[in-house]
C-alpha positions as CSV (number, residue, x, y, z in Angstrom):
1,M,-13.9,-12.2,-9.9
2,N,-14.5,-11.4,-6.2
3,R,-13.5,-14.8,-4.9
4,Y,-10.4,-17.1,-4.8
5,T,-10.3,-20.7,-3.6
6,I,-7.1,-22.8,-2.9
7,L,-6.3,-26.0,-1.1
8,V,-3.7,-25.7,1.6
9,K,-2.0,-28.0,4.2
10,A,-3.2,-27.1,7.6
11,D,0.4,-27.1,9.0
12,K,1.2,-24.2,6.6
13,L,-1.9,-22.2,7.3
14,K,-1.7,-22.6,11.2
15,Q,1.5,-20.3,11.0
16,V,-0.7,-17.7,9.8
17,I,-4.2,-18.2,11.5
18,P,-5.3,-20.3,14.5
19,I,-6.5,-23.9,13.3
20,P,-8.6,-26.2,15.6
21,P,-6.8,-29.3,16.5
22,E,-9.2,-31.5,14.6
23,F,-8.1,-29.9,11.3
24,E,-4.3,-30.3,11.9
25,N,-2.5,-32.7,9.3
26,R,-5.1,-32.2,6.8
27,E,-5.7,-30.4,3.5
28,L,-8.0,-27.4,3.9
29,E,-10.0,-25.4,1.4
30,V,-9.3,-21.8,1.9
31,I,-11.8,-19.2,0.3
32,I,-10.7,-15.6,0.0
33,K,-13.5,-13.3,-0.8
34,L,-13.4,-9.5,-1.5
35,P,-15.8,-7.6,0.8
36,E,-18.8,-6.0,-0.9
37,K,-18.5,-2.2,-1.5
38,K,-20.6,-0.1,0.9
39,K,-23.0,2.1,-0.8
40,F,-22.0,5.7,-0.9
41,N,-24.7,7.9,0.8
42,A,-24.1,11.6,-0.1
43,S,-26.7,12.9,2.2
44,K,-24.4,12.0,5.2
45,F,-21.8,14.5,3.7
46,K,-24.4,17.0,2.6
47,S,-23.7,19.7,5.1
48,I,-20.6,18.7,7.0
49,F,-19.8,22.3,8.1
50,N,-23.2,23.5,8.3
51,I,-22.2,26.8,6.5
52,P,-24.9,28.8,4.8
53,K,-24.6,29.3,1.2
54,D,-24.7,33.1,1.5
55,E,-21.8,33.0,3.8
56,I,-19.7,30.8,1.3
57,D,-20.7,33.2,-1.6
58,H,-19.6,36.2,0.4
59,D,-16.2,34.6,1.1
60,L,-15.7,33.6,-2.5
61,E,-16.3,37.2,-3.6
62,L,-13.9,38.3,-1.0
63,M,-11.1,36.0,-2.3
64,R,-11.9,37.1,-6.0
65,S,-11.7,40.8,-5.1
66,E,-8.3,40.1,-3.6
67,W,-7.0,38.5,-6.7
68,E,-8.2,41.6,-8.8
69,R,-6.4,44.0,-6.2
70,N,-3.1,41.9,-6.5
71,G,-3.2,42.1,-10.3
72,K,-3.9,38.4,-10.9
């Protein structure tokens, strides 16, 4: 359920949000709705750092060789 509806007296509601004068002293219907989820677009995050794959592979090899040198 992405929506909730409730009746509230305007006097209570005006303490929280501005209410136009013509709505004062009335019962108001308040609808609370969850925003729709934004679609995730992976292509926006594909190359954040713009580092070539070869450079990443080289760095990984260096890290692994350090582990072997340190006996881990």
